[in-house]
MIFIZA-703900 format. One line per field, with one value per atom (N, C-alpha, C): x, z, y; residue number from 1; atom name. Coordinates in Angstrom, 2 decimals, decimal comma, m for minus. Each point is the difference from the previous one (the first is absolute). Layout:
% residues N
u <- [X/...]
w <- [Z/...]
v <- [Y/...]
seq <- [NUM/...]
atom <- [CA/...]
***
This chain:
% residues 199
u <- [0,85/m0,85/0,88/m0,39/0,77/m0,09/1,13/0,04/m0,90/m0,74/m0,83/0,86/m0,50/0,81/0,41/m0,80/0,34/1,22/0,32/1,14/1,26/m0,08/1,17/0,78/1,29/0,84/1,00/0,52/0,89/1,30/0,50/1,24/m0,23/0,52/m0,10/1,19/m0,28/1,05/m0,37/0,95/m0,23/m0,90/m0,40/m0,91/0,62/1,29/0,65/0,01/0,32/0,02/m1,40/m0,99/m1,38/m0,41/0,40/m0,32/0,64/1,22/0,68/m0,75/m0,44/m0,75/m1,30/m0,71/m1,26/0,26/0,99/0,32/0,41/0,79/0,47/m1,15/m0,91/m1,11/m0,93/m0,28/m0,87/0,67/1,32/0,73/m0,04/0,15/m0,06/m1,39/m1,04/m1,36/m0,23/0,51/m0,15/0,67/1,19/0,72/m0,73/m0,51/m0,66/m1,31/m0,74/m1,35/m0,10/1,04/m0,05/1,12/1,24/1,13/0,06/m0,19/0,08/m1,00/m1,30/m0,93/0,37/0,56/0,42/1,14/0,97/1,13/m0,42/m1,01/m0,44/m1,14/m0,43/m1,13/0,37/m0,87/0,24/0,80/0,56/0,75/m0,98/0,17/m0,94/0,46/1,14/0,48/m0,79/0,41/m0,74/m0,07/1,16/0,01/m0,75/0,04/m0,75/m1,49/m0,45/m1,43/m0,39/0,98/m0,29/0,94/0,08/0,91/m0,45/m1,18/m0,46/1,02/0,73/0,96/1,26/0,20/1,09/m0,54/m1,03/m0,55/m0,65/m0,70/m0,74/0,85/1,11/0,85/0,58/0,34/0,54/m1,04/m1,22/m1,09/m0,27/m0,11/m0,27/1,14/1,23/1,15/m0,09/m0,35/m0,12/m1,09/m1,10/m1,09/0,50/0,78/0,50/1,03/0,91/1,00/m0,66/m1,06/m0,74/m0,62/m0,55/m0,60/1,04/1,20/1,03/0,62/m0,05/0,82/m0,71/m1,25/m0,71/m0,84/0,01/m0,87/m1,30/m1,08/m1,26/m0,75/m1,04/m0,93/0,35/0,33/0,06/0,97/1,23/1,01/m0,37/m0,57/m0,42/m1,13/m0,95/m1,10/0,54/0,99/0,62/0,58/0,71/0,59/m1,08/m1,06/m1,09/m0,70/m0,22/m0,81/0,83/1,25/0,81/0,15/0,30/0,24/m1,17/m1,20/m1,16/m0,35/0,13/m0,31/0,94/1,29/0,95/m0,33/m0,32/m0,30/m1,19/m1,01/m1,19/0,29/0,75/0,23/0,76/0,85/0,77/m0,53/m1,10/m0,64/0,53/0,87/0,54/m0,84/m1,06/m0,84/0,03/0,99/0,27/m1,01/0,17/m0,83/m1,46/m0,27/m1,35/m0,91/0,58/m0,81/m0,77/m1,12/m0,75/m0,57/m0,25/m0,57/0,94/1,30/0,95/m0,24/m0,55/m0,25/m1,03/m0,93/m0,97/0,69/1,18/0,69/0,92/0,15/0,94/m0,35/m1,26/m0,29/0,34/m0,22/0,35/1,50/0,76/1,46/0,47/m0,62/0,34/m0,27/m1,14/m0,36/0,98/0,35/0,97/1,37/0,43/1,27/m0,03/m1,14/m0,13/0,13/m0,60/0,09/1,45/0,71/1,40/0,85/m0,12/0,83/m0,33/m1,27/m0,38/0,02/m0,18/0,14/1,42/1,00/1,39/0,26/m0,57/0,20/m0,53/m1,20/m0,62/0,59/0,08/0,38/1,50/0,82/1,45/0,65/m0,29/0,64/m0,59/m1,33/m0,67/m0,07/m0,44/m0,19/1,21/1,02/1,26/m0,18/m0,98/m0,20/1,01/0,48/1,02/m0,35/1,00/m0,18/m0,67/0,47/m0,53/m1,47/m0,35/m1,39/m0,89/0,46/m0,78/m0,14/1,08/m0,05/m1,06/m0,04/m0,98/m1,42/m0,22/m1,35/m0,44/0,85/m0,43/m0,08/0,87/m0,10/m1,32/m0,34/m1,27/m1,19/0,02/m1,09/m0,06/1,15/0,03/m0,60/0,41/m0,51/m1,49/m0,41/m1,43/m0,85/0,47/m0,75/m0,06/1,16/0,05/m0,74/0,27/m0,64/m1,48/m0,35/m1,41/m0,81/0,52/m0,69/m0,04/1,08/0,02/m1,12/m0,16/m1,04/m1,41/m0,17/m1,30/m0,29/0,99/m0,18/m0,29/0,72/m0,19/m1,38/m0,42/m1,29/m1,18/0,16/m1,10/0,01/1,02/0,08/0,64/0,45/0,69/1,27/0,64/1,12/m0,48/m0,08/m0,50/0,82/m0,63/0,63/1,33/0,07/1,25/1,13/m0,30/1,01/0,36/m1,01/0,25/0,93/m0,19/0,86/1,45/0,19/1,35/0,64/m0,83/0,50/0,19/m0,57/m0,06/1,38/0,95/1,34/0,65/m0,24/0,61/m0,44/m1,21/m0,52/m0,01/0,71/0,08/1,44/0,39/1,34/1,09/m0,17/1,03/0,14/m1,12/0,07/0,80/m0,21/0,75/1,49/0,35/1,41/0,65/m0,65/0,63/0,04/m1,05/0,01/1,07/0,12/1,02/1,40/0,21/1,31/0,30/m1,01/0,20/0,37/m0,61/0,34/1,44/0,41/1,38/0,99/m0,33/0,87/0,11/m1,13/0,01/0,80/m0,17/0,75/1,50/0,41/1,42/0,53/m0,78/0,44/0,16/m0,96/0,10/1,20/0,23/1,14/1,31/0,06/1,25/0,26/m1,05/0,21/m0,55/m1,11/m0,70/0,42/0,44/0,32/1,39/0,97/1,36/0,49/0,43/0,55/m1,01/m1,27/m1,04/m0,74/m0,54/m0,81/m1,35/m0,37/m1,28/m0,50/m1,30/m1,07/m0,12]
w <- [0,00/0,00/0,00/m0,80/m0,09/1,31/0,41/1,23/m0,12/1,08/0,04/m0,24/m0,79/m0,35/1,22/1,08/1,21/0,71/m0,29/0,64/m0,86/m1,12/m0,87/0,34/m0,31/0,19/m1,15/m0,24/m1,12/0,17/1,23/0,28/1,14/m0,11/1,07/0,94/1,25/0,99/1,25/0,90/1,23/0,96/1,06/0,98/0,68/0,28/0,67/m0,89/m1,28/m0,93/m0,18/m0,04/m0,14/1,23/1,18/1,23/m0,02/m0,49/m0,10/m0,96/m1,13/m0,97/0,62/0,70/0,64/1,01/0,86/1,02/m0,63/m1,07/m0,65/m0,61/m0,68/m0,64/1,03/1,08/1,03/0,74/0,17/0,64/m0,87/m1,30/m0,92/0,01/0,01/0,07/1,30/1,10/1,28/m0,03/m0,60/m0,09/m0,89/m1,13/m0,95/0,53/0,73/0,40/1,42/0,80/1,38/0,31/m0,28/0,34/m0,88/m1,32/m0,92/0,32/0,22/0,35/1,30/0,96/1,25/m0,26/m0,81/m0,31/m0,74/m0,86/m0,82/0,65/1,18/0,66/0,30/m0,39/0,22/m1,09/m0,92/m1,12/m0,99/m0,27/m0,88/m1,45/m0,30/m1,37/m0,83/m1,27/m0,92/0,52/0,42/0,43/1,31/0,85/1,24/m0,24/m1,01/m0,32/m0,95/m0,63/m1,00/0,19/1,24/0,22/m0,73/m0,63/m0,85/m1,11/m0,44/m1,08/0,45/1,30/0,52/0,43/0,84/0,53/m1,09/m0,94/m1,03/m0,85/m0,59/m0,77/0,83/1,27/0,87/0,24/0,30/0,25/m1,25/m1,15/m1,23/m0,35/0,24/m0,21/0,91/1,27/0,95/m0,42/m0,53/m0,47/m1,13/m0,89/m1,13/0,46/0,88/0,51/0,79/0,74/0,71/m0,99/m1,09/m1,02/m0,59/m0,23/m0,63/0,93/1,31/0,91/1,18/0,26/1,13/m0,48/0,78/m0,27/0,79/m0,58/0,73/0,11/0,83/0,09/1,11/1,18/1,21/m0,12/m0,45/m0,06/m1,04/m1,12/m1,02/0,50/0,71/0,56/1,00/0,78/0,94/m0,69/m1,10/m0,75/m0,64/m0,47/m0,65/0,98/1,21/0,98/0,94/0,21/1,02/m0,19/m1,19/m0,12/0,45/m0,49/0,37/1,47/0,49/1,40/0,92/m0,36/0,81/m0,01/m1,19/m0,11/0,88/0,01/0,81/1,48/0,34/1,41/0,73/m0,73/0,65/m0,35/m0,73/m0,27/m1,20/m0,82/m1,17/m1,22/m0,20/m1,17/m0,93/0,23/m0,96/m0,01/m1,00/m0,08/m0,31/m0,42/m0,41/1,18/1,21/1,19/0,07/0,71/0,30/m1,25/m1,05/m1,22/m0,66/0,26/m0,56/0,54/1,21/0,58/m0,81/m0,67/m0,85/m1,12/m0,40/m1,14/0,35/1,27/0,39/m0,64/0,00/m0,68/m1,50/m0,63/m1,41/m0,20/0,91/m0,08/0,20/0,95/0,19/m1,26/m0,62/m1,22/m1,13/m0,14/m1,02/0,25/1,27/0,35/m0,29/0,27/m0,26/m1,49/m0,82/m1,46/m0,45/0,54/m0,38/0,43/1,25/0,55/m0,64/0,06/m0,51/m1,52/m0,64/m1,46/m0,42/0,70/m0,30/0,31/1,11/0,38/m1,10/m0,48/m0,97/m1,40/m0,45/m1,40/m0,25/0,94/m0,23/0,54/1,26/0,60/m0,55/m0,09/m0,40/m1,53/m0,68/m1,45/m0,81/0,69/m0,65/m1,04/0,20/m0,89/0,34/m1,01/0,15/1,10/0,80/1,14/m0,40/m1,07/m0,41/m0,42/m0,69/m0,42/1,23/0,93/1,23/0,77/0,08/0,72/m0,59/m1,33/m0,65/0,30/m0,02/0,24/1,43/0,96/1,40/0,51/m0,49/0,39/m0,50/m1,25/m0,56/0,82/0,34/0,79/1,39/0,63/1,34/0,01/m0,95/m0,06/m0,32/m0,92/m0,36/1,21/0,81/1,18/1,02/0,34/1,06/m0,43/m1,20/m0,45/m0,28/m0,47/m0,24/1,28/1,05/1,28/0,60/m0,16/0,47/m0,66/m1,28/m0,72/0,43/0,38/0,52/1,32/0,88/1,27/m0,25/m0,95/m0,30/m0,60/m0,91/m0,67/0,95/1,00/0,94/1,16/0,06/1,08/1,27/0,01/1,18/0,27/m1,07/0,10/m0,58/0,81/m0,49/m1,16/m0,78/m1,23/0,28/1,05/0,31/0,31/0,83/0,34/m1,21/m0,81/m1,18/m0,97/m0,15/m0,89/0,48/1,33/0,55/m0,07/0,03/0,05/m1,36/m1,04/m1,31/m0,53/0,07/m0,53/0,77/1,31/0,81/m0,37/m0,58/m0,37/m1,51/m0,73/m1,45/m0,47/m0,29/m0,54/0,97/1,28/0,97/0,11/m0,15/0,00/m1,20/m1,14/m1,20/0,20/0,56/0,20/0,99/1,14/1,04/m0,38/m0,68/m0,43/m1,07/m0,93/m1,06/0,60/0,93/0,66/0,79/0,65/0,75/m0,90/m1,18/m0,96/m0,48/m0,30/m0,44/1,11/1,23/1,14/0,20/m0,09/0,15/m1,11/m1,22/m1,14/0,25/0,46/0,26/1,09/1,07/1,09/m0,47/m0,79/m0,50/m0,92/m0,86/m0,91/0,77/1,10/0,74/0,94/0,66/1,11/m0,19/m0,74/0,01/m1,11/m1,12/m1,12/m0,55/0,86/m0,44/m0,96/m1,16/m0,97/m0,86/0,24/m0,79/m0,85/m1,09/m0,84/0,67/0,12/0,68/m0,57/m0,20/0,32/m1,14]
v <- [m1,20/1,20/1,25/0,99/1,23/0,77/0,57/0,78/1,23/0,30/1,19/1,23/0,94/1,16/0,82/m0,04/0,75/m0,60/m1,24/m0,65/0,06/0,69/0,11/1,26/m0,03/1,17/0,07/1,20/0,19/m0,79/m0,04/m0,73/m0,97/m1,18/m0,99/0,17/0,34/0,18/m0,80/m0,11/m0,73/0,75/m0,69/0,58/1,22/m0,04/1,13/1,23/m0,19/1,13/0,57/m0,87/0,48/0,80/m0,45/0,74/1,38/0,07/1,30/0,92/m0,54/0,80/0,53/m0,88/0,42/1,11/m0,20/1,00/1,32/m0,07/1,23/0,79/m0,69/0,69/0,62/m0,73/0,56/1,15/m0,06/1,09/1,25/m0,18/1,14/0,62/m0,82/0,52/0,76/m0,53/0,67/1,37/0,05/1,27/1,00/m0,49/0,90/0,53/m0,83/0,37/0,54/m0,19/0,45/0,99/m0,38/0,85/1,25/m0,19/1,14/1,10/m0,31/1,07/0,72/m0,74/0,63/0,97/m0,42/0,87/1,26/m0,14/1,13/0,79/m0,44/0,67/1,45/0,91/1,42/0,67/m0,79/0,57/0,61/1,29/0,69/0,02/m0,63/m0,06/m0,99/m0,14/m0,87/m1,44/m0,54/m1,39/m0,17/1,01/m0,08/m0,07/0,73/0,01/m1,13/m0,60/m1,04/m1,19/m0,53/m1,12/m1,26/0,07/m1,11/m0,29/1,05/m0,20/m0,74/m0,10/m0,83/m1,35/0,02/m1,26/m0,83/0,65/m0,72/m0,93/0,49/m0,89/m1,14/0,28/m1,04/m1,08/0,41/m0,96/m0,84/0,65/m0,74/m0,95/0,43/m0,87/m1,21/0,22/m1,10/m0,99/0,53/m0,87/m0,91/0,55/m0,80/m1,02/0,43/m0,94/m1,13/0,34/m1,04/m0,98/0,52/m0,86/m0,95/0,51/m0,80/m1,04/0,28/m0,79/m0,65/0,36/m0,60/m1,18/m1,07/m1,14/0,14/m0,49/m0,09/1,31/m0,01/1,12/0,97/m0,53/0,82/1,16/m0,26/1,06/1,05/m0,44/0,95/0,90/m0,60/0,80/1,01/m0,39/0,93/1,22/m0,23/1,11/0,86/m0,63/0,74/0,93/m0,46/0,75/0,87/m0,33/0,66/1,51/0,52/1,44/0,86/m0,28/0,80/m0,19/m1,24/m0,27/0,77/0,06/0,76/1,48/0,53/1,42/0,39/m0,83/0,29/m0,17/m1,05/m0,31/1,09/0,73/1,07/1,38/0,05/1,27/0,76/m0,63/0,68/m0,33/0,76/m0,23/1,20/0,89/1,06/1,12/0,86/1,20/m0,32/m1,23/m0,36/m0,29/m0,10/m0,14/m1,31/0,07/m1,21/m0,66/0,79/m0,57/m1,02/0,15/m0,96/m1,40/m0,08/m1,31/m0,78/0,71/m0,69/m0,77/0,48/m0,57/m1,16/m0,30/m1,05/m1,36/m0,46/m1,26/0,04/1,16/0,13/m0,10/0,61/m0,08/m1,44/m0,70/m1,41/m0,81/0,27/m0,73/0,32/1,28/0,39/m0,62/m0,01/m0,63/m1,50/m0,63/m1,44/m0,29/0,84/m0,18/0,15/1,00/0,20/m1,19/m0,39/m1,08/m1,34/m0,40/m1,32/m0,05/1,17/0,06/m0,34/0,55/m0,35/m1,48/m0,46/m1,40/m0,94/0,28/m0,90/0,18/1,25/0,24/m0,12/0,47/m0,03/m1,27/m0,32/m1,18/m1,29/m0,05/m1,25/m0,14/1,05/m0,07/0,45/0,55/0,41/1,11/0,86/1,14/1,08/0,70/1,03/1,00/0,37/0,89/1,31/0,64/1,30/m0,10/m1,07/m0,20/m0,18/m0,83/m0,21/1,30/0,77/1,28/0,92/0,10/0,87/m0,46/m1,30/m0,54/0,24/m0,38/0,07/1,43/0,89/1,41/0,58/m0,31/0,50/m0,51/m1,28/m0,57/0,61/0,18/0,58/1,40/0,83/1,37/0,01/m0,88/m0,06/m0,36/m0,94/m0,41/1,14/0,55/1,02/1,27/0,48/1,23/m0,23/m1,19/m0,31/0,02/m0,63/m0,01/1,40/0,73/1,40/0,80/m0,17/0,75/m0,42/m1,25/m0,43/0,72/0,05/0,72/1,48/0,60/1,42/0,25/m0,88/0,18/m0,16/m0,87/m0,24/0,98/0,86/0,98/m0,51/m1,25/m0,53/0,80/0,41/0,94/1,33/1,07/1,28/0,54/0,86/0,50/0,67/0,80/0,69/m0,96/m1,00/m1,00/m0,84/m0,35/m0,81/0,71/1,30/0,77/m0,03/0,09/0,00/m1,38/m1,04/m1,36/m0,64/0,58/m0,67/m0,38/0,91/m0,29/m1,15/m0,05/m1,04/m1,40/m0,11/m1,31/m0,23/0,84/m0,17/0,18/1,24/0,26/m0,44/0,31/m0,36/m1,52/m0,72/m1,46/m0,51/0,64/m0,38/0,23/1,16/0,33/m0,96/m0,21/m0,83/m1,47/m0,49/m1,40/m0,23/0,94/m0,12/0,06/0,92/0,10/m1,26/m0,56/m1,24/m1,15/m0,08/m1,05/0,15/1,22/0,24/m0,37/0,37/m0,31/m1,51/m0,69/m1,46/m0,66/0,49/m0,54/0,13/1,20/0,23/m0,91/m0,19/m0,86/m1,44/m0,48/m1,38/m0,14/0,97/m0,06/m0,03/0,77/0,12/m1,17/m0,48/m0,91/m1,41/m0,14/m1,27/m0,96/0,57/m0,88/0,31/0,12/0,31/m1,07/0,45/m0,92/m0,71/0,19/m0,64/1,00/m0,46/0,88/0,23/1,25/0,34/1,32/0,23/m0,94/m0,93]
seq <- [1/1/1/2/2/2/3/3/3/4/4/4/5/5/5/6/6/6/7/7/7/8/8/8/9/9/9/10/10/10/11/11/11/12/12/12/13/13/13/14/14/14/15/15/15/16/16/16/17/17/17/18/18/18/19/19/19/20/20/20/21/21/21/22/22/22/23/23/23/24/24/24/25/25/25/26/26/26/27/27/27/28/28/28/29/29/29/30/30/30/31/31/31/32/32/32/33/33/33/34/34/34/35/35/35/36/36/36/37/37/37/38/38/38/39/39/39/40/40/40/41/41/41/42/42/42/43/43/43/44/44/44/45/45/45/46/46/46/47/47/47/48/48/48/49/49/49/50/50/50/51/51/51/52/52/52/53/53/53/54/54/54/55/55/55/56/56/56/57/57/57/58/58/58/59/59/59/60/60/60/61/61/61/62/62/62/63/63/63/64/64/64/65/65/65/66/66/66/67/67/67/68/68/68/69/69/69/70/70/70/71/71/71/72/72/72/73/73/73/74/74/74/75/75/75/76/76/76/77/77/77/78/78/78/79/79/79/80/80/80/81/81/81/82/82/82/83/83/83/84/84/84/85/85/85/86/86/86/87/87/87/88/88/88/89/89/89/90/90/90/91/91/91/92/92/92/93/93/93/94/94/94/95/95/95/96/96/96/97/97/97/98/98/98/99/99/99/100/100/100/101/101/101/102/102/102/103/103/103/104/104/104/105/105/105/106/106/106/107/107/107/108/108/108/109/109/109/110/110/110/111/111/111/112/112/112/113/113/113/114/114/114/115/115/115/116/116/116/117/117/117/118/118/118/119/119/119/120/120/120/121/121/121/122/122/122/123/123/123/124/124/124/125/125/125/126/126/126/127/127/127/128/128/128/129/129/129/130/130/130/131/131/131/132/132/132/133/133/133/134/134/134/135/135/135/136/136/136/137/137/137/138/138/138/139/139/139/140/140/140/141/141/141/142/142/142/143/143/143/144/144/144/145/145/145/146/146/146/147/147/147/148/148/148/149/149/149/150/150/150/151/151/151/152/152/152/153/153/153/154/154/154/155/155/155/156/156/156/157/157/157/158/158/158/159/159/159/160/160/160/161/161/161/162/162/162/163/163/163/164/164/164/165/165/165/166/166/166/167/167/167/168/168/168/169/169/169/170/170/170/171/171/171/172/172/172/173/173/173/174/174/174/175/175/175/176/176/176/177/177/177/178/178/178/179/179/179/180/180/180/181/181/181/182/182/182/183/183/183/184/184/184/185/185/185/186/186/186/187/187/187/188/188/188/189/189/189/190/190/190/191/191/191/192/192/192/193/193/193/194/194/194/195/195/195/196/196/196/197/197/197/198/198/198/199/199/199]
atom <- [N/CA/C/N/CA/C/N/CA/C/N/CA/C/N/CA/C/N/CA/C/N/CA/C/N/CA/C/N/CA/C/N/CA/C/N/CA/C/N/CA/C/N/CA/C/N/CA/C/N/CA/C/N/CA/C/N/CA/C/N/CA/C/N/CA/C/N/CA/C/N/CA/C/N/CA/C/N/CA/C/N/CA/C/N/CA/C/N/CA/C/N/CA/C/N/CA/C/N/CA/C/N/CA/C/N/CA/C/N/CA/C/N/CA/C/N/CA/C/N/CA/C/N/CA/C/N/CA/C/N/CA/C/N/CA/C/N/CA/C/N/CA/C/N/CA/C/N/CA/C/N/CA/C/N/CA/C/N/CA/C/N/CA/C/N/CA/C/N/CA/C/N/CA/C/N/CA/C/N/CA/C/N/CA/C/N/CA/C/N/CA/C/N/CA/C/N/CA/C/N/CA/C/N/CA/C/N/CA/C/N/CA/C/N/CA/C/N/CA/C/N/CA/C/N/CA/C/N/CA/C/N/CA/C/N/CA/C/N/CA/C/N/CA/C/N/CA/C/N/CA/C/N/CA/C/N/CA/C/N/CA/C/N/CA/C/N/CA/C/N/CA/C/N/CA/C/N/CA/C/N/CA/C/N/CA/C/N/CA/C/N/CA/C/N/CA/C/N/CA/C/N/CA/C/N/CA/C/N/CA/C/N/CA/C/N/CA/C/N/CA/C/N/CA/C/N/CA/C/N/CA/C/N/CA/C/N/CA/C/N/CA/C/N/CA/C/N/CA/C/N/CA/C/N/CA/C/N/CA/C/N/CA/C/N/CA/C/N/CA/C/N/CA/C/N/CA/C/N/CA/C/N/CA/C/N/CA/C/N/CA/C/N/CA/C/N/CA/C/N/CA/C/N/CA/C/N/CA/C/N/CA/C/N/CA/C/N/CA/C/N/CA/C/N/CA/C/N/CA/C/N/CA/C/N/CA/C/N/CA/C/N/CA/C/N/CA/C/N/CA/C/N/CA/C/N/CA/C/N/CA/C/N/CA/C/N/CA/C/N/CA/C/N/CA/C/N/CA/C/N/CA/C/N/CA/C/N/CA/C/N/CA/C/N/CA/C/N/CA/C/N/CA/C/N/CA/C/N/CA/C/N/CA/C/N/CA/C/N/CA/C/N/CA/C/N/CA/C/N/CA/C/N/CA/C/N/CA/C/N/CA/C/N/CA/C/N/CA/C/N/CA/C/N/CA/C/N/CA/C/N/CA/C/N/CA/C/N/CA/C/N/CA/C/N/CA/C/N/CA/C/N/CA/C/N/CA/C/N/CA/C/N/CA/C/N/CA/C/N/CA/C/N/CA/C/N/CA/C/N/CA/C/N/CA/C/N/CA/C/N/CA/C/N/CA/C/N/CA/C/N/CA/C/N/CA/C/N/CA/C/N/CA/C/N/CA/C/N/CA/C/N/CA/C/N/CA/C/N/CA/C/N/CA/C/N/CA/C/N/CA/C/N/CA/C/N/CA/C/N/CA/C/N/CA/C/N/CA/C/N/CA/C/N/CA/C]
***
């Protein structure tokens, strides 16, 4: 019987190496979603007001690396849900305020599509990395921005807040997801497949 795609990984390594990979990815997510906002708290500059441009690519990169290297469901679900859960738990939900909390399930769904899309299409089906990136980024943005527009259209998110939040759930998602894909590609090229042709 063919192995379930969720149990596949790009490289077969030992249990110790896999544990190191898991710990490293979760540590990076913790730093991006908890430490970075604390460091930038009160900063009125561009990055202080838009730390999404730092944290976002890191989170998306972690989602892709998890897809390529984690076996099974549990660890992938942790990476998918952890960033938003951390942001809410410590009160860092950005300039969008409480209305951003409505979007957390949509963000989880978009992250799941990005992560599991890479797992299925690239690791399992061996489709080219760039092609998979284009597909899953498009799907992620369509899901997140589509759900955002439903909330805005129904008045769950008031017009003023929706106007301020629109870029964060559309263009900024495109930028950070694309940057995360490029970062993940570079990491794999440098560290994961030394000496081998990839992708």
